[in-house]
C-alpha positions in Angstrom: 0.0 0.0 0.0 1.6 3.3 -1.1 2.0 5.9 1.6 0.6 9.4 1.1 3.2 12.1 0.6 4.0 14.2 3.6 2.2 17.6 3.8 4.5 20.5 3.0 5.8 22.3 6.1 4.1 25.7 6.6 7.3 26.9 8.2 8.8 26.9 4.7 6.0 29.0 3.3 6.4 32.7 2.9 2.6 33.1 3.2 2.6 31.5 6.7 5.3 33.9 7.9 3.6 36.9 6.3 0.4 35.9 8.1 2.3 35.6 11.4 3.6 39.1 10.9 0.1 40.3 10.2 -1.2 38.7 13.4 1.7 40.1 15.5 1.2 43.6 14.0 -2.5 43.5 14.9 -1.8 42.2 18.4 0.8 45.0 19.0 -1.7 47.6 17.7 -4.4 46.2 20.0 -2.2 46.6 23.1 -0.9 50.0 22.0 -4.4 51.3 21.4 -5.7 50.0 24.7 -2.8 51.4 26.7 -2.7 54.9 25.1 -5.8 55.6 23.0 -5.0 59.3 22.4 -1.4 58.6 21.3 -2.5 55.7 19.1 -5.2 57.7 17.3 -2.5 60.3 16.4 -0.2 57.5 15.1 -3.2 56.2 13.1 -3.7 59.5 11.5 -7.0 60.6 13.1 -6.2 62.4 16.3 -9.0 62.6 18.9 -10.9 65.8 18.9 -11.5 65.3 22.6 -10.4 62.9 25.3 -14.0 61.8 25.5 -13.6 60.3 22.1 -11.2 57.6 23.4 -13.9 54.9 23.5 -13.8 54.8 19.7 -10.2 53.8 19.8 -11.2 51.0 22.2 -13.7 49.8 19.5 -10.7 49.8 17.0 -8.7 47.8 19.6 -11.4 45.2 20.0 -11.9 44.8 16.3 -8.1 44.5 15.8 -7.7 42.0 18.6 -10.4 39.8 17.3 -8.9 39.7 13.8 -5.5 38.9 15.3 -7.0 36.0 17.3 -8.9 34.6 14.3 -5.7 34.7 12.2 -3.7 33.0 15.0 -6.4 30.3 15.5 -6.6 29.6 11.7 -2.8 29.4 11.4 -2.7 27.0 14.4 -5.4 24.9 12.7 -3.4 24.9 9.4 -6.3 26.5 7.6 -4.0 28.5 5.3 -6.6 29.1 2.5 -9.0 30.6 5.1 -6.2 32.8 6.4 -5.7 33.9 2.8 -9.3 34.8 2.5 -9.1 36.8 5.8 -6.1 38.7 4.4 -7.7 39.3 1.0 -11.0 40.5 2.5 -9.1 42.3 5.3 -7.3 44.4 2.7 -10.4 46.6 2.5 -9.8 47.7 6.1 -6.6 49.7 5.3 -8.4 51.4 2.5 -11.0 52.6 5.0 -8.2 53.6 7.4 -6.5 55.5 4.6 -9.7 57.4 3.8 -10.4 58.2 7.4 -6.8 59.4 8.0 -6.9 61.4 4.8 -10.1 63.1 5.8 -8.5 64.0 9.2 -5.6 65.6 7.4 -3.0 63.0 8.2 0.5 63.4 6.8 1.5 61.6 3.6 3.8 59.2 5.6 0.8 58.0 7.5 -1.3 57.6 4.4 1.5 55.6 2.7 1.7 53.4 5.8 -2.0 52.5 5.4 -1.5 51.9 1.7 1.5 49.7 2.4 -0.5 47.6 4.9 -3.1 47.0 2.2 -0.5 45.9 -0.3 1.1 43.7 2.4 -2.3 42.0 3.0 -2.8 41.4 -0.7 0.7 39.8 -1.0 0.0 37.7 2.1 -3.2 36.4 0.6 -1.5 35.6 -2.7 1.3 33.7 -0.9 -1.2 31.8 1.2 -3.3 30.8 -1.8 -0.1 29.5 -3.3 0.4 27.0 -0.4 -0.5 23.5 -1.6 -3.9 22.2 -0.6 -3.9 19.1 1.6 -4.6 15.9 -0.4 -7.9 14.2 0.5 
């Protein structure tokens, strides 16, 4: 009886490591935005108009933390195509972030950072979709 070929190691996949970077980046942003909402909103490109607006940054943190946890869970479960879909669909978020920061008058460097994050997510999705599917 022939044995089935071994599954390729995700640790040799650029998509896996790009997704790890995405999850880590999101986790760091979650902590930063929870610890210092006003400072984080300035970094984001949409400074708070008033300290009373800080709860909106907490909403961002909760969204971001959830996405980081979903990516980590899917990576642990070796669901690389699903992580690819999360990255592809998630690329819309930096577009919205870019537009929000632009409307707040953010500097070009901040806008470029949002654009770069969107491109990074698209590249991550592409590399994850390239990972071989498990044989049934």
